Backbone bond lengths (Angstrom), bond angles and torsions (degrees), N, CA, C in turn:
res aa  C-N    CA-C-N  psi(-1)  N-CA   C-N-CA  omega(-1)  CA-C   N-CA-C  phi
1 M - - - 1.439 - - 1.529 108.54 -
2 A 1.306 116.81 132.35 1.455 122.13 179.71 1.524 109.70 -67.42
3 L 1.309 115.53 149.70 1.457 122.10 179.29 1.517 108.72 -98.43
4 R 1.315 115.45 137.64 1.458 120.44 175.93 1.517 108.36 -129.71
5 F 1.324 115.85 129.37 1.448 120.34 174.59 1.519 108.81 -84.51
6 G 1.335 115.98 152.96 1.447 120.67 175.77 1.521 110.73 -63.96
7 T 1.319 116.16 161.47 1.466 120.55 -177.76 1.524 112.28 -66.68
8 D 1.322 117.63 -18.19 1.455 121.49 179.60 1.525 112.94 -93.72
9 V 1.326 117.41 10.71 1.463 121.50 -179.17 1.524 109.25 -108.47
10 C 1.335 115.21 123.77 1.466 121.99 176.42 1.524 108.46 -105.40
11 T 1.318 116.00 146.36 1.462 120.52 177.89 1.517 109.89 -122.96
12 A 1.327 114.72 148.58 1.465 121.24 175.29 1.519 107.79 -143.89
13 T 1.309 116.00 132.07 1.455 121.26 176.96 1.524 108.84 -87.92
14 T 1.328 115.48 135.88 1.464 121.14 179.05 1.524 108.33 -122.77
15 D 1.326 115.72 179.88 1.463 120.31 176.14 1.526 111.87 -67.36
16 Y 1.318 116.77 -17.59 1.464 121.69 -174.40 1.515 113.85 -109.95
17 G 1.304 118.46 0.46 1.459 121.82 -179.27 1.513 110.63 145.45
18 T 1.316 116.39 -131.72 1.458 122.50 -178.18 1.520 109.00 -134.67
19 V 1.316 115.40 143.30 1.461 121.22 174.65 1.524 107.72 -113.31
20 L 1.318 115.63 133.73 1.458 122.56 176.02 1.519 107.94 -111.56
21 L 1.314 117.18 138.45 1.457 122.12 175.37 1.517 108.38 -121.45
22 D 1.321 115.53 121.08 1.453 121.44 173.41 1.524 106.51 -89.22
23 Q 1.318 117.12 103.46 1.463 121.74 -174.80 1.522 112.61 -67.51
24 R 1.313 117.90 -20.53 1.463 120.40 178.07 1.523 111.17 -69.16
25 T 1.342 115.87 -38.78 1.462 120.34 -174.35 1.527 113.01 -109.41
26 G 1.326 116.99 -16.07 1.459 120.79 -175.01 1.517 112.80 78.74
27 Q 1.317 117.36 7.74 1.462 121.80 -177.98 1.531 110.70 -83.07
28 Y 1.343 114.51 134.60 1.463 121.56 175.27 1.520 109.71 -100.55
29 W 1.312 115.44 143.99 1.460 122.66 173.25 1.519 106.31 -123.30
30 E 1.306 117.53 129.28 1.464 121.47 177.32 1.523 108.60 -107.13
31 L 1.323 115.65 121.72 1.459 121.49 179.82 1.520 109.08 -101.01
32 N 1.322 116.41 129.62 1.458 120.29 176.57 1.536 109.04 -73.64
33 P 1.336 117.75 175.66 1.474 119.71 -178.29 1.531 113.67 -58.08
34 T 1.323 117.46 -33.61 1.459 120.30 178.37 1.522 110.84 -64.87
35 A 1.317 116.26 -49.93 1.467 120.39 179.21 1.524 110.98 -64.94
36 T 1.322 116.65 -36.18 1.464 120.52 177.63 1.521 111.09 -61.23
37 L 1.323 117.28 -41.36 1.470 120.74 178.11 1.530 110.41 -63.64
38 V 1.317 116.94 -42.32 1.468 120.54 178.57 1.527 110.11 -61.63
39 V 1.325 116.47 -51.21 1.467 121.00 -178.16 1.521 110.81 -61.68
40 S 1.318 117.89 -43.36 1.469 121.45 179.41 1.522 111.25 -60.72
41 T 1.309 116.12 -42.95 1.470 120.85 179.90 1.525 110.58 -63.49
42 L 1.319 116.48 -45.14 1.464 120.26 -178.82 1.527 112.07 -69.34
43 M 1.319 117.22 -38.92 1.464 120.10 -179.89 1.525 111.82 -69.79
44 A 1.321 116.04 -23.02 1.464 120.41 177.70 1.525 111.67 -82.68
45 G 1.335 116.03 3.46 1.456 119.44 177.41 1.510 114.26 103.39
46 G 1.334 117.26 -1.69 1.457 120.05 178.41 1.514 111.20 -73.27
47 D 1.320 114.89 166.45 1.455 119.87 177.78 1.527 109.33 -108.89
48 E 1.325 116.18 -174.19 1.462 120.28 -177.58 1.523 111.96 -62.05
49 D 1.323 117.93 -34.82 1.465 120.64 177.24 1.525 110.57 -64.92
50 D 1.324 117.05 -41.60 1.464 120.48 178.17 1.524 110.94 -62.22
51 A 1.335 116.33 -42.72 1.464 120.49 179.66 1.528 110.62 -65.99
52 T 1.322 116.56 -40.85 1.469 120.93 177.64 1.518 110.37 -60.92
53 N 1.319 116.45 -47.06 1.469 120.64 -179.92 1.524 111.68 -63.86
54 A 1.326 117.49 -36.82 1.464 120.94 177.88 1.528 110.62 -63.24
55 L 1.324 117.02 -40.98 1.473 120.03 178.25 1.521 111.48 -64.56
56 V 1.323 116.50 -42.63 1.470 120.54 -179.53 1.525 110.46 -63.19
57 R 1.331 116.70 -40.00 1.470 120.44 179.51 1.520 111.76 -68.16
58 E 1.312 117.52 -38.57 1.469 122.27 -170.80 1.528 113.85 -89.45
59 F 1.314 116.80 -31.72 1.458 120.63 -173.36 1.525 110.69 -125.77
60 D 1.323 116.11 160.50 1.460 121.86 179.33 1.526 108.64 -82.63
61 V 1.335 115.53 81.84 1.457 121.90 -175.81 1.526 109.03 -144.66
62 T 1.322 115.76 146.00 1.470 119.68 178.30 1.526 109.71 -76.58
63 P 1.310 117.21 156.87 1.460 119.32 176.31 1.534 112.87 -56.64
64 A 1.328 117.66 -39.06 1.465 120.44 -179.60 1.530 110.95 -64.48
65 Q 1.338 116.99 -43.59 1.465 119.70 179.18 1.523 110.65 -67.39
66 A 1.322 116.35 -39.96 1.465 120.00 178.60 1.525 110.30 -61.21
67 R 1.315 117.70 -43.92 1.463 121.88 179.45 1.531 110.40 -62.32
68 D 1.323 116.88 -43.67 1.465 120.54 178.02 1.526 111.07 -61.09
69 D 1.335 116.49 -41.65 1.464 121.04 -179.83 1.533 111.46 -65.40
70 V 1.319 116.70 -42.36 1.468 121.20 179.26 1.533 109.47 -62.80
71 T 1.307 116.32 -47.52 1.467 121.07 -179.32 1.530 110.88 -61.53
72 A 1.324 116.65 -43.17 1.468 120.86 -179.51 1.524 111.15 -64.76
73 L 1.322 117.52 -44.11 1.464 120.90 -179.23 1.527 110.92 -62.77
74 I 1.304 116.48 -47.33 1.466 119.72 179.49 1.522 110.35 -60.15
75 G 1.319 116.33 -42.25 1.463 120.19 177.95 1.518 112.21 -61.34
76 E 1.324 117.77 -42.03 1.461 121.87 179.50 1.529 111.34 -66.42
77 L 1.323 117.03 -41.84 1.470 119.65 179.44 1.517 110.96 -65.31
78 R 1.299 117.13 -40.16 1.467 120.64 178.35 1.527 111.14 -70.30
79 A 1.322 117.70 -43.05 1.468 121.11 179.23 1.532 111.13 -63.13
80 G 1.328 115.88 -32.63 1.452 120.25 178.59 1.524 113.47 -79.60
81 G 1.328 116.27 -1.71 1.457 121.09 179.15 1.515 114.51 75.68
82 L 1.334 115.72 16.24 1.471 119.67 -178.30 1.518 113.10 -87.85
83 A 1.309 117.07 -31.03 1.460 120.06 -171.82 1.518 111.48 -133.69
84 A 1.318 112.91 156.03 1.469 120.61 175.72 1.511 109.01 -118.18
C-alpha cells in the first residue's frame, strides 16, 4: 500500500536522511537513511514487500528484521498522525 503524508506534513531530504515537519504541531521527525528508503519506496507506490526487499538489498539485514522495521516505521508514522 502506498504511503501518503497528511497535507500539513512537509518533507526535506538532507545529507543524513529525511526530515518531516508536522505543521499542525511544529514537531520535527528525522528519518535515518533506512527509514528514508522505506518512505521513498512507499511514496513511489511500492508496498510493504517492496520496502522490505529494498532494505534487504541496500543494508545488511535479514528479511524478517527488514519486515519488522518497515511495519514499525509505518505504525509510528500513522500513530503520530503523519501518514495515512
